[in-house]
N, C-alpha and C positions, 0 to 999 in steps of 0.2 A: 315154787320158790318164795322166799319171804320178800315182802314189798319194801322197797326203799323210796317209795314215792315221796317227792318233795324234800328228800334229805339231800344235804350238800356233803359230798365226799371229796377229800383231798388225798390223792394217791401220788406218792413220790416214785421215781423210777418207772414212769408209765409209758416209756417210749417203745417198749417191746416186752417179750417174755411174760412173766407173771403180772407185772404192773399193767400191761396193756390188756391182758385177759381179764383182770379185775375191773378195769375201767369199762370194758365192754359189757361185762355181766352186770355191773352196778347200773349202767345206763339202761340195760334191758329191764331192770327191776324198778326203774323210774327215778334214779338218782340224778342230781345235777353234779357235774364233775369239775374239779380243779385238777389238772394233770401237770406233772412236772418231770423234767429231766435236766441234765447238764447240757451245755452248748454242743458238746461232741455228738449228742444224740438228737439234735434239734430236728433234723429231717425225719427221723423215725417218729418223733413226738407229733410232728405235723400229720403224719399218716394216722396215728392214733386219733388225733382230733378229727380228721376227716371221717373216720369210721364212726365216731361218736355222733357227729353231726348228721350222718346218714341215718342214725337211729333216733334223730330228733331230740337228742339230749342237749340241754344247755351246758356249755363247756368253756372253761377258761384254761388256756395253755400258758404256762409260765416256765421260762428257762431260768434255772437257778441251780447253783451248786450247794446242796444242803449241808455240806461239810463246812460252809463258810457262814459265820453269824450274820453278816450283812445280807446275804442272799436269803437266808431263812426268814429274817425279819421282813424282807421285801415280799417273799412268797406268801407269808401269812397275811401281810397287809393287803396285797392285791386280792387274795381270796376273800377277805372280809369286806373289802371295798366293793367287790363285784356282787357277792351273794348276801352279805350282811351277817353271815354266820358260817361256821363249819361244824357239822354234826358228826362226821366220821373222818378220822385220820388214819390212813394206812401208811405206816413207815416201811416202805418196801425197798427203797433204794439201798443198794449194798455195793461194797467194794471187795473184790476177791484178794487183791494183792498181786505181787509179781507172778507171772507164769513163764516157764514151768514153776510150779509152787515149791519153794525151797524149805528146808528144815529151818526151825526157828534160829539156830545158830548162824545161818546164812542169810537171814532176812534183813535187808537194810533197815536201819532204824527209821528213816523217813517214810519207808513203805509201811512199816508196822504202825506208825503214828497216823498215816493217811487212812488205813483200814479202820482204826479205832474212831477217827473223826467222822468217817462216813457212816459206820455201822452202829456207833454208840452215841457219840456226841451229837450227831445230827438228829436222831430221834428224840434225844433229850431236849435239844433246843426247840424243835418244832412242836413237841408236846407242850413245853413250857410256854411257847408263844400263843398257843391256841386253847389251852386248858381253862384260862380265865373266863372266856365267853361261854364255854361249856358249863362250868360251875355256876355261872350266873343264871343259866337256864335250868340247871339241875338235870341235864341230860347230855349224853355224848358217848361215843364209842371210839376207842383208840386200839388199833391192831398192829402189833409189831411182827415182822416176818423173821422167824427164827430158823434154826437148822440143827440137824442132829450132830453137826460138827461142834456145836456148843455143849454137847452132852458127852460125846465120845472123843477121846484124844487121838484123832487120826494123825499119823505122821504127815508132815508137809502142810497140814491145814491149820498151822499154828495161829497166825494173825487173825484169820477169819474165824476160827473156832473160838479163840479168846474173846473176840468181839461179840459173837453170838451168845456165849455164856454170860457176858456182862449185860447184854441186852435182855436176856431172860430174867436176870436178877433185878435189873432196873424195872422191868415190868412188874415183878412181885412187890417191889418197894412202892411204886406208884399205886398199885392196887390197894395195898394196905392203907396208904394215905388217903385214897379216894373212897374208901368204904363208907357207904351211907350217903354219898353225895348225889347219886344218880348218874355219875360219870364212871365208866368202866374201862378197864384196859386188860387186854389179853394178848397172847402170842400164838402164832401158828407156824408149825414146821411143815412146809409144803411137800417135803420129801424130794426125791430125785426127779428133776424135770428136764425136759428137752429144751434147754435155753442156751443162749450164747455163753452165759457164765458157766454153766455146767460143762459145755463142750470145751471151754478154755481150761477148766480144772481137770478134766479127764479126756484129753484129746484121743485116747485110744479106747474109750468106753463104748459100749454098745447102746446107741441112742434109742434103739427099738425097745429097750427095757425101761426107758424113762417116760414118765407120765407127761402128757401134753398139759401146758399150764391151764388151759380152759377146763380141764377135768378136775381141778382141785379148788375151784372158786367157791363151791357151795358153802364151805365152812366160814369163809370170809363174809359171804352174804348174810349168813345166820348171825354172826357176831356183830355185823353192822346194823342189823334190824332190831326192832323193838322186842322181838321174840327172845332175845338174849339179855334182857334188862337186868336179870339177876346173876348173870355170869360175870365174874370179876376175878382177875389174877390167875386164870387158868392157862395151861399150855396145851394146845391141840395138835394132833398129828393129822394133817389134812387127808392123807390117803387111807386112814383108818376111820375117818369120821363118817358116821351115819346117823340120820335122824331117827329117833325112836318115839 
């Protein structure tokens, strides 16, 4: 696997699921970690922290709601105060919206707005807060977690799908603006995973057909590492990704 030795990675939504799996794999590859979740997941985030400390990884745990500007600024500030820099940003935290998932016509406006704040505005704010110090060093990797719901118009996946389509396009715009700076931004669609969010979205689904989060981390490690220095503005499908 590609080394992340001495790299500082900030991962949002790291209390469980993909976020925790990424934090663990990044730690195994030598990264220093800033892990984040909302207060509702504080206990789970402590568990993630304990796992990382058992791996001897330097770790900072920050409770913050990334949909809120003040919390984003505090999260970025605490990360920079602790480690002096952030080399890798993984915008993983996501909101699904109300469950059972309604048609767009039945989606409460405030719920639609909340999904967009968490899935689009939050990655924008956190990227904006951290990109300056990446540009100053001429190096950095930003990875946004996407979904096929942002490509295919699935019924009842409206708010979430719209948010992921917007996140993908924001990734492309950032990439175009960052070309030649040494800072790169890409997105990854991890596919169907056996997570709490997936079970909430498809309570009658067959979890045995869903990938475990730890099986899709390899593409994220690649994009976080120096091996992907020339990769910018791409959208990867994690479950189809293979090194060549």
